[in-house]
DSSP file (Angstrom, degrees, kcal/mol; ACC not computed):
  #  RESIDUE AA STRUCTURE BP1 BP2  ACC     N-H-->O    O-->H-N    N-H-->O    O-->H-N    TCO  KAPPA ALPHA  PHI   PSI    X-CA   Y-CA   Z-CA
    1    1 A X              0   0    0      0, 0.0    65,-3.2     0, 0.0     2,-0.3   0.000 360.0 360.0 360.0 138.0  -25.0  -24.4   -6.1
    2    2 A X  E     -A   65   0A   0     63,-0.2     2,-0.4     2,-0.0    63,-0.2  -0.891 360.0-142.8-132.6 161.9  -21.4  -25.0   -5.6
    3    3 A X  E     -A   64   0A   0     61,-2.8    61,-2.4    -2,-0.3     2,-0.4  -0.973  16.6-178.7-120.5 135.0  -18.4  -26.6   -7.2
    4    4 A X  E     +A   63   0A   0     -2,-0.4     2,-0.4    59,-0.2    59,-0.2  -0.951   6.6 171.8-138.9 116.9  -15.7  -28.5   -5.2
    5    5 A X  E     -A   62   0A   0     57,-2.7    57,-3.0    -2,-0.4     2,-0.5  -0.990  15.0-167.2-130.4 130.4  -12.7  -30.0   -7.0
    6    6 A X  E     -A   61   0A   0     -2,-0.4     2,-0.4    55,-0.2    55,-0.2  -0.975  13.6-178.1-112.9 127.5   -9.6  -31.6   -5.4
    7    7 A X  E     -A   60   0A   0     53,-2.7    53,-2.9    -2,-0.5     2,-0.1  -0.976  18.4-138.0-132.1 120.6   -6.7  -32.1   -7.8
    8    8 A X  E     +A   59   0A   0     -2,-0.4     2,-0.3    51,-0.2    51,-0.3  -0.421  27.0 173.5 -74.4 150.8   -3.4  -33.7   -6.9
    9    9 A X        -     0   0    0     49,-1.5    81,-0.1    -2,-0.1    80,-0.1  -0.975  33.5-151.5-149.7 163.3   -0.2  -32.3   -8.2
   10   10 A X        +     0   0    0     79,-0.5     2,-0.1    -2,-0.3    80,-0.1   0.103  55.4 125.7-122.0  20.0    3.6  -32.9   -7.8
   11   11 A X  S    S-     0   0    0     78,-0.2    47,-0.4     1,-0.1    -2,-0.1  -0.463  70.3-100.3 -77.1 149.2    4.7  -29.3   -8.6
   12   12 A X     >  -     0   0    0     -2,-0.1     4,-2.5     1,-0.1     5,-0.2  -0.390  39.6-109.6 -60.9 151.1    6.9  -27.4   -6.1
   13   13 A X  H  > S+     0   0    0      1,-0.2     4,-2.3     2,-0.2     5,-0.2   0.875 116.8  50.2 -54.7 -44.5    4.8  -24.9   -4.1
   14   14 A X  H  > S+     0   0    0      1,-0.2     4,-2.0     2,-0.2    -1,-0.2   0.906 112.0  47.6 -64.6 -41.0    6.2  -21.8   -5.8
   15   15 A X  H  > S+     0   0    0      2,-0.2     4,-2.2     1,-0.2    -1,-0.2   0.898 110.3  52.7 -65.7 -39.8    5.6  -23.2   -9.3
   16   16 A X  H  X S+     0   0    0     -4,-2.5     4,-2.1     1,-0.2    -2,-0.2   0.894 108.8  50.3 -62.9 -39.9    2.0  -24.2   -8.3
   17   17 A X  H  X S+     0   0    0     -4,-2.3     4,-2.4    -5,-0.2    -1,-0.2   0.904 109.0  51.5 -64.0 -40.9    1.3  -20.7   -7.1
   18   18 A X  H  X S+     0   0    0     -4,-2.0     4,-2.0     1,-0.2    -2,-0.2   0.887 109.3  50.2 -64.4 -38.3    2.6  -19.3  -10.4
   19   19 A X  H  X S+     0   0    0     -4,-2.2     4,-2.1     2,-0.2    -1,-0.2   0.896 110.3  49.9 -65.6 -39.7    0.3  -21.6  -12.3
   20   20 A X  H  X S+     0   0    0     -4,-2.1     4,-2.2     1,-0.2    -2,-0.2   0.896 109.6  51.3 -64.6 -39.6   -2.6  -20.5  -10.2
   21   21 A X  H  X S+     0   0    0     -4,-2.4     4,-2.4     2,-0.2    -2,-0.2   0.890 107.2  54.7 -62.8 -39.6   -1.7  -16.8  -10.8
   22   22 A X  H  X S+     0   0    0     -4,-2.0     4,-2.2     1,-0.2    -2,-0.2   0.932 109.6  45.2 -60.3 -47.5   -1.6  -17.6  -14.6
   23   23 A X  H  X S+     0   0    0     -4,-2.1     4,-2.9     1,-0.2     5,-0.2   0.885 110.9  54.1 -66.5 -36.3   -5.1  -19.0  -14.5
   24   24 A X  H  X S+     0   0    0     -4,-2.2     4,-2.4     2,-0.2    -1,-0.2   0.915 108.5  49.2 -63.1 -41.6   -6.3  -16.0  -12.4
   25   25 A X  H  X S+     0   0    0     -4,-2.4     4,-2.1     2,-0.2    -2,-0.2   0.924 112.9  47.4 -61.5 -44.5   -4.9  -13.6  -15.0
   26   26 A X  H  X S+     0   0    0     -4,-2.2     4,-2.9     1,-0.2     5,-0.3   0.921 113.6  47.1 -63.6 -44.0   -6.6  -15.5  -17.8
   27   27 A X  H  X S+     0   0    0     -4,-2.9     4,-2.7     1,-0.2     6,-0.9   0.871 109.4  55.3 -65.7 -36.5   -9.9  -15.6  -16.0
   28   28 A X  H  X S+     0   0    0     -4,-2.4     4,-0.9    -5,-0.2    -1,-0.2   0.928 114.7  38.4 -61.5 -45.6   -9.6  -11.9  -15.2
   29   29 A X  H  < S+     0   0    0     -4,-2.1    -2,-0.2     2,-0.2    -1,-0.2   0.930 123.1  40.3 -70.5 -46.3   -9.2  -11.1  -18.8
   30   30 A X  H  < S+     0   0    0     -4,-2.9    -2,-0.2    -5,-0.2    -3,-0.2   0.852 131.4  21.6 -75.5 -35.5  -11.8  -13.5  -20.2
   31   31 A X  H  < S-     0   0    0     -4,-2.7    -1,-0.2    -5,-0.3    -3,-0.2   0.242  99.5-113.9-120.9  13.2  -14.5  -13.3  -17.6
   32   32 A X     <  +     0   0    0     -4,-0.9     2,-0.3     1,-0.2    15,-0.2   0.898  61.1 162.3  53.4  43.2  -13.9   -9.9  -16.0
   33   33 A X        -     0   0    0     -6,-0.9     2,-0.3    -5,-0.2    13,-0.2  -0.728  29.9-147.9 -95.6 141.4  -13.1  -11.7  -12.7
   34   34 A X  E     +B   45   0A   0     11,-2.9    11,-2.3    -2,-0.3     2,-0.3  -0.768  20.3 179.2-102.3 154.9  -11.2  -10.0   -9.9
   35   35 A X  E     -B   44   0A   0     -2,-0.3     2,-0.3     9,-0.2     9,-0.2  -0.985  13.3-175.3-151.5 161.4   -8.9  -11.9   -7.6
   36   36 A X  E     -B   43   0A   0      7,-2.1     7,-3.0    -2,-0.3     2,-0.3  -0.981  23.5-121.4-155.5 150.4   -6.5  -11.5   -4.6
   37   37 A X  E     -B   42   0A   0     -2,-0.3     2,-0.3     5,-0.2     5,-0.2  -0.740  18.3-178.9 -94.5 141.6   -4.1  -13.7   -2.7
   38   38 A X  E >  S-B   41   0A   0      3,-2.5     3,-1.5    -2,-0.3     2,-0.4  -0.854  72.7 -56.7-131.9  98.5   -4.3  -14.4    1.0
   39   39 A X  T 3  S-     0   0    0     -2,-0.3    -1,-0.0     1,-0.2     0, 0.0  -0.537 120.8 -18.9  64.7-123.9   -1.3  -16.6    1.7
   40   40 A X  T 3  S+     0   0    0     -2,-0.4    15,-2.8    -3,-0.1     2,-0.5   0.102 119.6  96.5-101.1  21.1   -1.6  -19.6   -0.6
   41   41 A X  E <   -BC  38  54A   0     -3,-1.5    -3,-2.5    13,-0.2     2,-0.7  -0.955  59.3-156.8-115.9 122.4   -5.3  -19.1   -1.2
   42   42 A X  E     -BC  37  53A   0     11,-2.9    11,-2.6    -2,-0.5     2,-0.4  -0.873  10.2-158.4 -98.7 115.2   -6.4  -17.2   -4.3
   43   43 A X  E     -BC  36  52A   0     -7,-3.0    -7,-2.1    -2,-0.7     2,-0.3  -0.792  13.1-174.5 -93.5 134.0   -9.9  -15.6   -3.8
   44   44 A X  E     +BC  35  51A   0      7,-2.5     7,-2.2    -2,-0.4     2,-0.3  -0.934   6.2 173.8-131.6 155.9  -11.8  -14.8   -7.0
   45   45 A X  E     +BC  34  50A   0    -11,-2.3   -11,-2.9    -2,-0.3     2,-0.3  -0.992  10.7 151.5-159.4 145.7  -15.1  -13.1   -7.8
   46   46 A X  E >   - C   0  49A   0      3,-2.4     3,-2.5    -2,-0.3     2,-0.2  -0.934  63.6 -54.4-160.1 172.5  -17.3  -11.8  -10.5
   47   47 A X  T 3  S+     0   0    0     -2,-0.3     3,-0.1     1,-0.3    20,-0.0  -0.356 128.2   7.5 -56.2 119.7  -21.0  -11.3  -10.9
   48   48 A X  T 3  S+     0   0    0     -2,-0.2    19,-3.7    18,-0.1     2,-0.4   0.358 120.7  74.2  91.1  -5.2  -22.6  -14.7  -10.1
   49   49 A X  E <   +CD  46  66A   0     -3,-2.5    -3,-2.4    17,-0.2     2,-0.3  -0.990  43.9 166.5-144.2 132.6  -19.5  -16.5   -8.9
   50   50 A X  E     +CD  45  65A   0     15,-1.8    15,-3.4    -2,-0.4     2,-0.3  -0.988  25.6 119.3-135.3 147.8  -17.3  -16.3   -5.8
   51   51 A X  E     -CD  44  64A   0     -7,-2.2    -7,-2.5    -2,-0.3     2,-0.3  -0.988  41.9-113.4-178.5-171.3  -14.7  -18.8   -4.8
   52   52 A X  E     -CD  43  63A   0     11,-2.8    11,-2.7    -2,-0.3     2,-0.5  -0.995   4.9-150.2-149.4 151.8  -11.2  -19.7   -3.9
   53   53 A X  E     -CD  42  62A   0    -11,-2.6   -11,-2.9    -2,-0.3     2,-0.5  -0.979  20.4-159.7-122.4 113.9   -8.3  -21.8   -5.3
   54   54 A X  E     -CD  41  61A   0      7,-2.9     7,-2.5    -2,-0.5     2,-0.7  -0.833   4.1-156.5 -99.7 129.3   -6.1  -23.1   -2.5
   55   55 A X  E     + D   0  60A   0    -15,-2.8     2,-0.3    -2,-0.5     5,-0.2  -0.900  25.6 163.0-106.1 106.4   -2.6  -24.2   -3.4
   56   56 A X  E >   - D   0  59A   0      3,-2.5     3,-2.4    -2,-0.7     2,-0.1  -0.855  52.1 -76.0-119.3 157.2   -1.3  -26.7   -0.9
   57   57 A X  T 3  S+     0   0    0     -2,-0.3   -45,-0.1     1,-0.3   -47,-0.1  -0.314 118.2   1.0 -55.3 121.6    1.6  -29.1   -1.2
   58   58 A X  T 3  S+     0   0    0    -47,-0.4   -49,-1.5    -2,-0.1     2,-0.3   0.401 126.3  61.0  84.6  -2.3    0.5  -32.0   -3.4
   59   59 A X  E <   -AD   8  56A   0     -3,-2.4    -3,-2.5   -51,-0.3     2,-0.5  -0.993  57.0-151.7-158.9 146.1   -3.0  -30.7   -4.1
   60   60 A X  E     -AD   7  55A   0    -53,-2.9   -53,-2.7    -2,-0.3     2,-0.5  -0.983  19.3-161.0-115.9 130.7   -5.0  -27.8   -5.6
   61   61 A X  E     -AD   6  54A   0     -7,-2.5    -7,-2.9    -2,-0.5     2,-0.5  -0.955   4.4-169.1-115.6 126.1   -8.5  -27.2   -4.1
   62   62 A X  E     +AD   5  53A   0    -57,-3.0   -57,-2.7    -2,-0.5     2,-0.4  -0.966   8.2 174.6-117.3 123.6  -11.1  -25.3   -6.0
   63   63 A X  E     +AD   4  52A   0    -11,-2.7   -11,-2.8    -2,-0.5     2,-0.4  -0.997   7.8 168.1-126.7 129.0  -14.3  -24.2   -4.2
   64   64 A X  E     -AD   3  51A   0    -61,-2.4   -61,-2.8    -2,-0.4     2,-0.5  -1.000  25.6-148.4-143.7 143.5  -16.8  -21.9   -6.0
   65   65 A X  E     -AD   2  50A   0    -15,-3.4   -15,-1.8    -2,-0.4     2,-0.4  -0.953  19.3-151.6-110.1 127.9  -20.4  -20.8   -5.3
   66   66 A X  E     - D   0  49A   0    -65,-3.2   -17,-0.2    -2,-0.5   -18,-0.1  -0.817  11.8-127.9-101.5 136.0  -22.5  -20.2   -8.4
   67   67 A X    >>  -     0   0    0    -19,-3.7     3,-1.5    -2,-0.4     4,-0.7  -0.258  38.2 -92.7 -70.8 167.7  -25.3  -17.7   -8.5
   68   68 A X  G >4 S+     0   0    0      1,-0.3     3,-1.1     2,-0.2     4,-0.4   0.859 123.2  55.4 -51.6 -44.4  -28.7  -18.7   -9.7
   69   69 A X  G 34 S+     0   0    0      1,-0.2    -1,-0.3     2,-0.1     3,-0.2   0.710 110.0  46.5 -68.0 -19.3  -28.2  -17.7  -13.3
   70   70 A X  G X4 S+     0   0    0     -3,-1.5     3,-1.3   -22,-0.2     4,-0.3   0.480  82.7  93.4-100.9  -2.9  -25.0  -19.8  -13.6
   71   71 A X  G X< S+     0   0    0     -3,-1.1     3,-1.4    -4,-0.7     4,-0.3   0.858  82.2  57.2 -60.5 -34.3  -26.3  -23.0  -12.1
   72   72 A X  G 3  S+     0   0    0     -4,-0.4     3,-0.3     1,-0.3    -1,-0.3   0.752 105.6  52.4 -66.3 -22.5  -27.3  -24.4  -15.5
   73   73 A X  G <> S+     0   0    0     -3,-1.3     4,-2.7     1,-0.2     3,-0.3   0.372  76.2 107.8 -93.5   4.0  -23.7  -23.9  -16.6
   74   74 A X  H <> S+     0   0    0     -3,-1.4     4,-3.0    -4,-0.3     5,-0.3   0.903  77.4  49.6 -52.0 -50.2  -22.2  -25.9  -13.7
   75   75 A X  H  > S+     0   0    0     -3,-0.3     4,-2.1    -4,-0.3    -1,-0.2   0.907 114.2  45.7 -58.4 -40.4  -21.2  -29.0  -15.7
   76   76 A X  H  > S+     0   0    0     -3,-0.3     4,-2.3    -4,-0.2    -1,-0.2   0.907 113.5  49.0 -67.9 -41.8  -19.5  -26.8  -18.3
   77   77 A X  H  X S+     0   0    0     -4,-2.7     4,-2.4     2,-0.2    -2,-0.2   0.936 112.2  48.3 -63.8 -46.5  -17.7  -24.7  -15.7
   78   78 A X  H  X S+     0   0    0     -4,-3.0     4,-2.7    -5,-0.2     5,-0.2   0.911 110.9  51.9 -59.2 -42.5  -16.5  -27.8  -13.8
   79   79 A X  H  X S+     0   0    0     -4,-2.1     4,-2.2    -5,-0.3    -1,-0.2   0.903 110.1  48.0 -61.6 -42.5  -15.3  -29.3  -17.1
   80   80 A X  H  X S+     0   0    0     -4,-2.3     4,-2.3     2,-0.2    -1,-0.2   0.893 111.8  49.5 -66.6 -40.2  -13.3  -26.2  -17.9
   81   81 A X  H  X S+     0   0    0     -4,-2.4     4,-2.6     2,-0.2    -2,-0.2   0.939 112.7  47.1 -64.1 -46.6  -11.8  -26.0  -14.4
   82   82 A X  H  X S+     0   0    0     -4,-2.7     4,-2.7     1,-0.2    -2,-0.2   0.887 110.5  53.3 -62.5 -39.0  -10.8  -29.7  -14.6
   83   83 A X  H  X S+     0   0    0     -4,-2.2     4,-2.4    -5,-0.2    -1,-0.2   0.931 110.4  46.8 -61.2 -46.6   -9.3  -29.2  -18.1
   84   84 A X  H  X S+     0   0    0     -4,-2.3     4,-2.1     2,-0.2     5,-0.3   0.936 113.1  48.6 -60.8 -47.2   -7.2  -26.3  -16.9
   85   85 A X  H  X S+     0   0    0     -4,-2.6     4,-3.1     1,-0.2     5,-0.5   0.915 112.5  49.0 -60.7 -42.6   -6.0  -28.3  -13.9
   86   86 A X  H  X S+     0   0    0     -4,-2.7     4,-0.8     1,-0.2    -1,-0.2   0.900 112.8  47.2 -62.6 -42.4   -5.2  -31.3  -16.1
   87   87 A X  H  < S+     0   0    0     -4,-2.4    -1,-0.2    -5,-0.2    -2,-0.2   0.816 126.1  26.8 -69.6 -31.2   -3.3  -29.1  -18.6
   88   88 A X  H  < S+     0   0    0     -4,-2.1    -2,-0.2    -5,-0.2    -3,-0.2   0.743 127.6  34.2-107.8 -26.9   -1.2  -27.3  -16.0
   89   89 A X  H  <        0   0    0     -4,-3.1   -79,-0.5    -5,-0.3    -3,-0.2   0.462 360.0 360.0-112.7  -1.8   -0.9  -29.5  -12.9
   90   90 A X     <        0   0    0     -4,-0.8    -1,-0.1    -5,-0.5    -4,-0.1   0.505 360.0 360.0 -73.0 360.0   -0.7  -33.0  -14.4
């Protein structure tokens, strides 16, 4: 099961990267998630979830694959991701 979200933004690229870093730090603390940057793509992982958040001019792309045990939580996870994007990139 996967999640795919495209979210438009008008932030400068550097500011958008800093916001992505902020969410990665929060996710790392809250969900024991690890992450690393490759260019403008933030790769994240924890037990049951792998994915990436791409920061491109004018858009943030979130792609995640959920393990079997988290598929039931897909709607809640999507809702939380959209809420974060709305709060930080709107």
